[in-house]
C-alpha angles and dihedrals in degrees: 000000000000116000115221120258124228122265112250091244096046097137094052092040092056091046090053093047093050089045091063089058090215101128118104093010124137129258120298126198094217088063098033093056088056094051090051091049091052093049091047096046096050100030091232126158092220128043126164149165107216136175125207114231129182096289104356148056104232117200113219094181121004143166115200097006140096121248097260142359133197111273090232093067096036121123089196091056086063091047095060092058091081134029092230118086122261123228125184107185093187119013094196089060092053116083090208091063112015093103096032110133092233087058098044094041140019126359085027097216111202099154127033133179119178130176116195118243109225126208120219086252089063098251119130105233102175148313153277103220142175127193139179137193090236130060114255144161128261120189135193093269089058091050092051088052091049091050089054088059091044091056091056089050091052090048089057091050091049092053089051091054093055090070091058106035132085105233097211099049102021090232125124116283122228093274093048089046096054093045094050096038096052091050088049092047090048089055092049092050093053090047095043090237125149125242136188134201123208118198114199125198111192113221125225103012095137091050089050090052092046098049102026103026136249093282089059090045089055089047090054092053090050091048087054093046093050091048086053091053093051095039099056137047126271087243093058120097112235125188143167104224102179138352097299102002123103135176141192130194116205116199124207090014122138120214094253091053093048091056093052091047090051092049093053091047090055090054090049094052094046090048093049094052090051099042091050095040094230113190088233140033124258096221127156146176117236136198124189130203129186139209121197141170109302089011133104115292095179113133096214093052092050092050094047094049093047092046094050093049090051087051090049090052089060088066 
């Protein structure tokens, strides 16, 4: 049996998946109806909408499957390695799967077809899949029909993201930030890993709006958001909390490293304003809070501390 490799964007892919806050949620008719449609359309015994987490395949909606399986034996974990669908007409004739526990035992998969589910960011989060206990064919027309259902799944995911995303900058909004940060902090606490939260208060936005206009003010916010995206890691959690307030959660980041990261970010911001000849400066106040082993990993506490330090920096 061949274990699935990791996608090249695995860190970002997992961040996007966890940001959706869909894992370990209950049944939803909007997904269940699409699973039923796939089963009926292809006459398969198994149909599922699944997402690939760190070490598991989690089934959001499934017929004929358990709720989750180890990632090491997941067919769908192979499917998300490529944007093309994966079809295995006879699993016993494929060396990747012939001795897979899901082939040798329940649910006795002999045929598999999976189509990757793409997030708007480009990451492949999971699959729509069908399977049977007998080998069978699957032609181009079948794949086109499967893609039609996948499009509907992707539309549902996009509508979910609208509730957690800031429309102007594309960063998380306050709700999305809280959900993803608390999940990340819980993980850090379990692993005894440090985390830090930086709160940014962009200076002079009201003056930019007054002198340059609201359109230019919005551009300044987008510039700052883009600098955050380039200045921090894919694994960091970025958000716009209020009009001119931003925040970043850095996991597994000691205090000394955080200071270095923020110093480099300040240099990047200053350099950007000069190189692009902006008619204003992109300056800001920043406050930083930390969570360390045997300390407080509460999201609300970290935000309050960092926010108050940013306010204090204003003088």
